[in-house]
C-alpha positions as CSV (number, residue, x, y, z in Angstrom):
1,X,17.9,12.5,-11.0
2,X,15.9,13.9,-13.9
3,X,12.6,14.6,-12.1
4,X,11.4,16.3,-9.0
5,X,8.9,13.6,-8.1
6,X,10.1,10.3,-6.7
7,X,8.2,7.2,-5.6
8,X,10.1,5.6,-2.8
9,X,9.0,2.1,-3.9
10,X,9.7,-0.5,-6.5
11,X,6.1,-1.9,-6.2
12,X,4.7,-2.4,-9.7
13,X,1.2,-1.7,-8.3
14,X,2.2,1.7,-6.9
15,X,4.1,2.6,-10.0
16,X,1.1,1.7,-12.2
17,X,-1.2,3.9,-10.0
18,X,1.1,6.9,-9.9
19,X,1.4,6.8,-13.7
20,X,-2.3,7.7,-13.8
21,X,-1.5,11.2,-12.6
22,X,0.4,11.9,-15.8
23,X,3.4,13.5,-14.1
24,X,7.0,12.3,-14.7
25,X,8.5,10.5,-11.8
26,X,11.2,8.0,-10.9
27,X,10.8,5.0,-8.7
28,X,13.7,4.5,-6.2
29,X,14.1,1.6,-3.9
30,X,14.1,3.0,-0.3
31,X,17.3,2.2,1.6
32,X,15.1,1.4,4.6
33,X,14.9,-2.1,6.2
34,X,11.2,-2.5,6.3
35,X,11.3,-5.9,7.9
36,X,13.5,-4.5,10.7
37,X,11.1,-1.7,11.1
38,X,8.1,-4.1,11.4
39,X,10.0,-5.9,14.2
40,X,11.1,-2.7,16.0
41,X,7.5,-1.3,15.9
42,X,5.5,-4.5,16.2
43,X,3.6,-3.1,19.2
44,X,2.0,-0.4,17.1
45,X,-1.5,-0.8,15.7
46,X,-2.0,-1.3,12.0
47,X,-2.6,2.4,11.2
48,X,0.3,3.7,13.2
49,X,2.6,1.0,11.9
50,X,1.6,1.6,8.3
51,X,2.2,5.3,8.7
52,X,5.5,4.8,10.4
53,X,6.8,2.5,7.6
54,X,5.6,4.7,4.8
55,X,7.2,7.7,6.5
56,X,10.5,6.0,7.0
57,X,10.6,4.9,3.3
58,X,10.0,8.4,2.2
59,X,12.5,9.9,4.6
60,X,15.2,7.4,3.6
61,X,14.9,8.4,-0.1
62,X,14.4,12.1,0.7
63,X,17.9,12.2,2.4
64,X,19.4,11.2,-1.0
65,X,17.3,13.6,-3.0
66,X,16.5,16.6,-0.8
67,X,15.1,18.8,-3.6
68,X,12.6,16.2,-4.7
69,X,9.0,15.6,-3.5
70,X,9.2,12.0,-2.3
71,X,6.2,9.7,-1.9
72,X,6.4,6.8,0.6
73,X,3.6,4.3,1.3
74,X,2.8,1.2,3.2
75,X,-0.2,-1.1,3.4
76,X,-1.3,-3.5,6.1
77,X,-4.2,-6.0,6.1
78,X,-5.7,-7.0,9.4
79,X,-8.3,-9.5,10.5
80,X,-9.6,-9.2,14.1
81,X,-6.5,-7.2,15.0
82,X,-4.1,-9.8,13.5
83,X,-1.8,-8.6,10.8
84,X,-1.8,-10.4,7.4
85,X,1.5,-10.2,5.7
86,X,2.3,-10.8,2.0
87,X,1.9,-14.6,1.6
88,X,5.0,-15.3,-0.6
89,X,3.7,-18.8,-1.6
90,X,0.5,-20.1,-3.1
91,X,-0.2,-22.3,0.0
92,X,0.2,-19.3,2.3
93,X,-2.1,-17.3,0.1
94,X,-4.8,-19.9,0.1
95,X,-4.5,-20.2,3.9
96,X,-4.9,-16.5,4.3
97,X,-8.0,-16.4,2.0
98,X,-9.6,-19.3,3.9
99,X,-9.2,-17.2,7.0
100,X,-10.8,-14.2,5.3
101,X,-13.7,-16.2,3.7
102,X,-17.1,-14.9,4.8
103,X,-15.5,-12.2,7.0
104,X,-14.8,-8.5,7.0
105,X,-11.2,-7.3,7.3
106,X,-9.5,-4.0,7.1
107,X,-6.9,-2.8,4.7
108,X,-4.9,0.2,6.0
109,X,-2.9,2.2,3.4
110,X,-0.7,5.1,4.5
111,X,1.1,7.7,2.4
112,X,3.8,10.2,3.3
113,X,5.0,13.0,1.1
114,X,8.3,14.6,2.0
115,X,10.5,17.4,0.6
116,X,13.6,17.8,2.7
117,X,14.7,21.1,1.1
118,X,11.6,22.9,2.4
119,X,11.0,20.8,5.5
120,X,7.6,19.6,4.2
121,X,6.2,16.4,5.5
122,X,2.5,15.5,4.9
123,X,0.8,12.2,5.8
124,X,-2.6,10.6,5.3
125,X,-4.1,7.2,6.0
126,X,-6.9,5.3,4.2
127,X,-8.8,2.5,5.8
128,X,-11.1,0.2,3.8
129,X,-13.4,-2.5,5.1
130,X,-13.6,-5.5,2.8
131,X,-16.2,-8.2,3.2
132,X,-15.2,-11.4,1.4
133,X,-17.8,-13.9,0.1
134,X,-17.9,-17.3,1.8
135,X,-15.8,-19.4,-0.6
136,X,-14.4,-22.9,-0.2
137,X,-10.7,-23.7,-0.3
138,X,-10.8,-25.3,-3.7
139,X,-12.3,-22.1,-5.2
140,X,-9.8,-20.0,-3.4
141,X,-6.9,-22.1,-4.7
142,X,-8.2,-21.7,-8.3
143,X,-8.2,-18.0,-7.7
144,X,-4.7,-18.0,-6.4
145,X,-3.5,-20.0,-9.4
146,X,-5.2,-17.4,-11.7
147,X,-4.1,-14.1,-10.1
148,X,-0.9,-15.2,-8.3
149,X,-1.3,-12.5,-5.5
150,X,1.8,-13.7,-3.7
151,X,3.1,-10.2,-3.2
152,X,-0.2,-8.6,-2.0
153,X,-1.3,-8.0,1.6
154,X,-4.3,-10.1,2.1
155,X,-3.5,-12.4,-0.8
156,X,-5.8,-10.8,-3.4
157,X,-5.6,-8.4,-6.4
158,X,-8.9,-6.4,-6.7
159,X,-7.7,-4.8,-9.9
160,X,-7.8,-8.3,-11.5
161,X,-9.9,-11.4,-10.8
162,X,-9.7,-10.8,-7.0
163,X,-12.7,-8.4,-7.3
164,X,-14.9,-11.4,-7.6
165,X,-14.0,-12.5,-4.1
166,X,-15.8,-9.7,-2.4
167,X,-19.4,-8.8,-1.4
168,X,-18.6,-5.2,-0.4
169,X,-15.6,-2.9,-0.3
170,X,-16.1,0.3,1.7
171,X,-13.7,3.3,1.9
172,X,-12.9,6.7,0.5
173,X,-10.5,5.9,-2.4
174,X,-10.5,2.6,-4.2
175,X,-6.9,3.1,-5.5
176,X,-5.8,2.7,-1.8
177,X,-6.9,-0.9,-2.0
178,X,-4.5,-1.5,-4.9
179,X,-1.6,0.2,-3.0
180,X,-1.6,4.0,-3.2
181,X,-4.6,6.4,-2.3
182,X,-4.2,8.8,-5.3
183,X,-6.7,11.4,-4.0
184,X,-4.6,11.7,-0.8
185,X,-1.4,11.8,-2.8
186,X,-2.6,14.7,-4.9
187,X,-3.7,16.6,-1.8
188,X,-0.4,16.0,0.0
189,X,1.7,17.0,-3.1
190,X,-0.3,20.2,-3.6
191,X,0.0,21.1,0.1
192,X,3.7,20.7,-0.2
193,X,3.9,23.0,-3.2
194,X,4.0,20.5,-6.1
195,X,1.8,21.7,-8.9
196,X,-0.5,18.8,-10.0
197,X,-2.6,20.6,-12.7
């Protein structure tokens, strides 16, 4: 390991966001079974589940690299209390977007920073409320064909054409909607002794 900062994720979105901070880091796939974690903790609410999954990802990598600051994150979209998973297929993405059309849903993004060598563990959660415009299925299918948001909770990419789906997006840090709340990441890293500036 050539750096003291590790992103416990292979998400292209989280990597792209973390690159904005201008600090060297490595992305490591966490040896944590996220799907098993979702099943084991299915009774938890979105915020608690998101936090639990992000923490477990960070801890699983931190055990391998105890001297590093490790960032783990998870994101869950919910509509009326029901969880919306990554769609995986274009048809599932369109179906999710049809459910969201004209409604407000929540996007919960949690982040954990761990440094095993010092015993540091810091956590934060960001909740955004997103109101989608009322759009018909044909329009939503065209969107899915254009952006291919098949690996995104909620089936949209606001950093691309997906921004046109929404009337309003309310929350503290827009980067959380994309996958990693950078203001919270900076605060957690500095609290753990990692010099950001």
